[in-house]
C-alpha positions as CSV (number, residue, x, y, z in Angstrom):
1,X,0.0,0.0,0.3
2,X,1.4,3.3,-0.8
3,X,-0.3,5.2,2.1
4,X,2.2,5.9,5.2
5,X,2.4,9.0,7.5
6,X,5.7,11.3,9.4
7,X,7.3,9.7,11.8
8,X,5.9,6.2,11.5
9,X,7.9,3.7,13.2
10,X,10.4,5.8,14.5
11,X,12.1,3.7,16.7
12,X,14.0,1.6,14.0
13,X,15.0,4.7,12.4
14,X,16.3,6.3,15.9
15,X,18.3,3.3,15.9
16,X,19.8,3.3,12.3
17,X,20.4,6.5,12.7
18,X,21.9,6.2,16.3
19,X,24.7,3.6,15.2
20,X,24.9,5.4,11.1
21,X,26.0,8.6,11.9
22,X,29.2,7.7,14.0
23,X,30.2,5.4,11.1
24,X,30.1,7.6,8.3
25,X,32.3,10.6,9.8
26,X,34.2,12.5,8.1
27,X,32.8,11.0,4.9
28,X,32.8,13.1,1.8
29,X,29.9,11.2,0.5
30,X,27.3,9.7,2.8
31,X,24.7,7.6,1.2
32,X,21.7,5.4,2.3
33,X,18.5,3.9,-0.2
34,X,15.2,3.9,1.2
35,X,13.4,1.0,-0.6
36,X,10.4,1.1,-1.0
37,X,10.0,4.7,-0.3
38,X,5.6,5.4,-1.3
39,X,5.7,9.2,-1.7
40,X,8.4,9.7,1.1
41,X,7.1,10.5,4.3
42,X,9.3,7.7,5.7
43,X,12.9,9.3,3.4
44,X,11.8,13.0,5.1
45,X,11.1,11.4,8.2
46,X,15.0,9.6,8.2
47,X,16.2,13.1,6.7
48,X,15.4,14.7,9.8
49,X,16.3,12.7,11.8
50,X,20.2,12.0,10.3
51,X,20.0,16.2,10.4
52,X,19.2,16.6,14.0
53,X,22.1,13.5,14.5
54,X,24.4,15.4,12.1
55,X,26.5,18.3,11.3
56,X,25.4,20.8,9.0
57,X,28.5,19.5,7.2
58,X,28.3,15.7,7.1
59,X,24.3,16.6,6.7
60,X,25.6,18.1,3.3
61,X,27.3,15.4,2.2
62,X,24.0,13.1,2.5
63,X,22.1,11.6,0.1
64,X,19.4,9.7,0.2
65,X,18.0,7.5,-3.0
66,X,15.0,6.6,-2.3
67,X,12.8,4.0,-4.6
68,X,9.7,2.9,-5.5
69,X,7.7,0.8,-8.2
70,X,5.0,3.0,-8.2
71,X,2.6,1.4,-10.8
72,X,0.7,5.3,-10.9
73,X,3.7,7.4,-12.0
74,X,3.5,10.2,-9.2
75,X,5.4,9.4,-6.6
76,X,8.9,11.2,-7.9
77,X,6.6,14.6,-8.1
78,X,5.5,14.3,-4.7
79,X,8.4,13.6,-3.4
80,X,10.1,16.3,-6.1
81,X,7.6,19.2,-4.2
82,X,7.9,17.9,-0.5
83,X,4.5,19.3,0.0
84,X,2.2,17.1,2.3
85,X,-1.0,17.4,4.3
86,X,-2.2,17.5,8.1
87,X,-2.9,13.7,8.1
88,X,-0.1,12.8,6.8
89,X,2.3,15.4,9.7
90,X,-0.2,14.7,12.6
91,X,2.9,12.7,14.0
92,X,5.4,15.1,13.9
93,X,6.5,16.8,17.5
94,X,5.7,20.7,17.1
95,X,9.0,21.7,17.5
96,X,10.2,19.1,14.2
97,X,6.9,20.9,12.4
98,X,8.6,24.2,13.2
99,X,11.9,23.5,12.1
100,X,11.3,21.7,9.0
101,X,7.9,23.3,7.7
102,X,6.5,26.2,6.5
103,X,2.3,26.2,5.8
104,X,2.0,27.6,2.3
105,X,-2.0,26.9,2.8
106,X,-3.8,27.9,5.3
107,X,-7.6,27.1,4.2
108,X,-6.7,23.2,3.0
109,X,-3.9,22.8,6.2
110,X,-1.5,21.9,3.3
111,X,3.0,21.9,4.0
112,X,5.7,21.9,2.1
113,X,9.5,21.0,3.2
114,X,12.2,23.2,3.6
115,X,14.7,23.2,1.0
116,X,18.0,22.0,3.3
117,X,16.0,18.5,3.7
118,X,14.6,18.2,0.4
119,X,17.9,18.7,-1.1
120,X,19.1,15.5,0.2
121,X,16.2,13.1,-1.0
122,X,16.1,12.3,-5.0
123,X,12.8,9.3,-6.2
124,X,13.6,6.8,-9.2
125,X,11.7,4.1,-9.9
126,X,12.8,0.6,-9.1
127,X,10.8,-2.8,-8.9
128,X,13.4,-4.9,-5.9
129,X,12.4,-8.2,-8.1
130,X,14.3,-7.0,-10.5
131,X,17.1,-8.0,-7.7
132,X,19.8,-5.5,-9.4
133,X,20.4,-2.7,-6.5
134,X,20.5,1.1,-8.0
135,X,23.9,1.2,-6.5
136,X,26.2,0.5,-4.3
137,X,28.8,1.5,-1.1
138,X,25.5,3.0,1.0
139,X,26.3,3.3,4.4
140,X,22.2,2.3,5.1
141,X,19.6,0.7,3.7
142,X,15.6,1.2,4.3
143,X,12.7,-1.4,3.3
144,X,10.0,-1.5,5.8
145,X,7.0,-2.6,5.2
146,X,7.5,-4.1,1.7
147,X,9.3,-7.3,2.5
148,X,5.5,-9.1,3.6
149,X,4.6,-9.1,0.2
150,X,7.1,-10.8,-1.2
151,X,6.9,-14.6,-1.1
152,X,9.8,-16.0,1.6
153,X,12.3,-17.2,-1.2
154,X,11.9,-14.0,-2.6
155,X,12.5,-11.9,0.6
156,X,15.6,-13.6,0.5
157,X,17.4,-13.1,-2.9
158,X,15.9,-9.3,-2.0
159,X,18.1,-9.0,1.5
160,X,20.9,-10.5,-0.5
161,X,20.4,-7.7,-2.8
162,X,21.3,-5.4,-0.3
163,X,23.1,-6.9,1.4
164,X,25.3,-6.5,-2.4
165,X,25.1,-2.4,-2.2
166,X,25.4,-1.9,1.0
167,X,29.4,-0.8,2.1
168,X,31.3,-3.5,4.5
169,X,30.0,-3.0,8.1
170,X,26.8,-0.4,6.7
171,X,23.0,-1.2,7.9
172,X,19.9,-2.6,6.8
173,X,16.8,-1.7,8.4
174,X,13.4,-4.1,8.1
175,X,10.2,-3.8,9.4
176,X,8.9,-5.2,13.1
177,X,7.6,-7.8,11.9
178,X,10.2,-8.9,9.5
179,X,12.9,-12.0,11.1
180,X,16.2,-12.1,9.1
181,X,16.1,-15.8,6.8
182,X,17.9,-18.2,8.6
183,X,19.6,-19.4,4.9
184,X,21.1,-16.1,4.9
185,X,22.0,-14.9,8.6
186,X,25.5,-15.6,8.2
187,X,25.5,-12.3,5.9
188,X,24.4,-9.5,8.9
189,X,24.6,-9.1,12.6
190,X,21.6,-8.3,14.5
191,X,23.1,-4.9,16.3
192,X,19.6,-4.1,18.8
193,X,18.1,-7.0,20.4
194,X,14.6,-4.9,20.4
195,X,14.5,-3.9,16.7
196,X,15.6,-5.3,13.3
197,X,18.5,-3.5,12.3
198,X,21.7,-5.3,10.8
199,X,25.7,-4.9,10.1
200,X,26.7,-6.2,6.6
201,X,29.4,-8.7,8.2
202,X,30.1,-11.2,5.1
């Protein structure tokens, strides 16, 4: 399903930020892949969390590559415009809302995300079942609320693709209900007990 909202399942995202940020300190290019991004609340939420945790210099070196199958062909425009409704933004803390969004339609309740955040997220159409990554050397791959729609064997192959796309020591974050398949557990180590966050080891 395409519907999602800002600051959904922040528990996993906050863990990912906490572990990733020290690992990327000093790098001139920091790459993150949000696979199955729908129309943008998740990658933008991640960008905000990273902006709050990274220095300005490091944040300018960040690129979040967001992708989805997008059968309707409209995700890219929504993400590029960065305009969202009250319904989608309802769970954002007030201080974050004031810092990263500006109201553009008083009557209808639409807000635009600030350029500092919007410029860090780039969208492209991609089918995970192609088993071809959109890039490589990612410090973090996030894939939440997508794998549950795949057959078990497909999940294994997609996670192997993520492993291939991560740099050594990079992190993979999945939804809380998605456990790492036994067949590929040797490729990752789980870094926290209360979230599906893994580090590439093989």
